[in-house]
C-alpha positions in Angstrom: 1.7 -0.7 11.2 0.0 -3.3 9.0 2.3 -2.6 6.1 5.4 -3.4 8.3 3.9 -6.6 9.6 2.8 -7.6 6.1 6.3 -7.0 4.8 7.9 -9.1 7.6 5.3 -12.0 7.3 6.9 -15.2 6.2 4.0 -17.0 4.4 0.7 -16.7 2.7 -1.3 -17.7 5.8 0.3 -15.1 7.9 -0.2 -12.4 5.3 -3.9 -13.4 5.0 -4.2 -13.3 8.8 -2.8 -9.7 8.9 -5.1 -8.7 6.1 -8.1 -10.2 7.9 -7.2 -8.3 11.1 -7.0 -5.1 9.1 -10.5 -5.7 7.6 -12.0 -6.6 11.0 -10.3 -3.6 12.6 -11.9 -1.3 10.0 -15.3 -3.0 10.3 -15.3 -2.8 14.1 -13.9 0.7 14.5 -16.0 3.4 16.1 -17.6 4.6 13.9 -17.3 1.4 11.8 -15.7 1.5 8.4 -16.7 -0.2 5.2 -15.2 -1.5 2.0 -17.2 -0.2 -0.9 -17.4 -1.1 -4.6 -19.4 0.8 -7.2 -22.1 -1.3 -8.8 -21.7 -1.2 -12.6 -25.4 -1.7 -13.2 -26.9 1.2 -11.2 -23.8 3.2 -10.2 -24.6 2.8 -6.5 -21.9 2.0 -3.9 -22.3 -1.4 -2.1 -20.5 -2.8 0.9 -18.4 -5.8 -0.2 -18.2 -9.0 1.9 -15.2 -9.8 4.0 -13.6 -12.3 1.5 -13.6 -9.6 -1.2 -12.4 -6.9 1.2 -9.5 -9.2 2.4 -8.5 -9.8 -1.3 -8.5 -6.0 -1.9 -6.4 -5.4 1.2 -3.9 -8.2 0.2 -3.5 -6.6 -3.2 -3.0 -3.2 -1.7 -0.5 -4.3 0.9 1.4 -6.4 -1.7 1.7 -3.3 -3.9 2.9 -1.1 -1.1 5.5 -3.8 -0.1 6.7 -4.1 -3.7 6.9 -0.3 -4.0 8.9 0.1 -0.8 11.3 -2.7 -1.8 11.7 -1.0 -5.2 12.6 2.3 -3.6 15.0 0.6 -1.1 16.8 -1.2 -4.0 17.0 2.1 -6.0 18.3 4.1 -3.0 21.0 1.5 -2.5 22.1 2.0 -6.1 21.8 5.8 -6.2 23.6 6.5 -2.9 26.8 5.3 -4.5 26.5 7.8 -7.4 28.3 11.1 -7.3 25.9 13.8 -6.2 26.2 15.9 -9.4 25.1 12.8 -11.4 22.1 12.0 -9.1 19.5 13.5 -11.5 16.9 11.1 -10.2 17.1 12.6 -6.7 17.2 16.2 -7.9 14.2 15.6 -10.2 12.3 14.0 -7.4 13.1 17.0 -5.1 11.9 19.4 -7.8 8.6 17.6 -8.1 8.1 17.6 -4.4 9.1 21.3 -3.9 8.3 23.1 -7.2 9.2 26.7 -7.5 6.7 28.9 -9.3 
């Protein structure tokens, strides 16, 4: 849901707004969610503030968007290859469904 909206967003402000809504949705869920970071000094987990959480969500959504666009571009290229030469697809299928 959020990844699709983020992908279709036209500008930085819209993407930040989507990320903020996701953070607020997690924080106000029942039960509420948190965004945690491990404290390097004592090893304890701490709840980060909204600004840091939004930055993490933006980074995550951007990575997902880039990955999906990468796969779309590669699928467009590989769908024109003859099936017997589509080693990428068969290798991927073997990894997803290994036979032991």
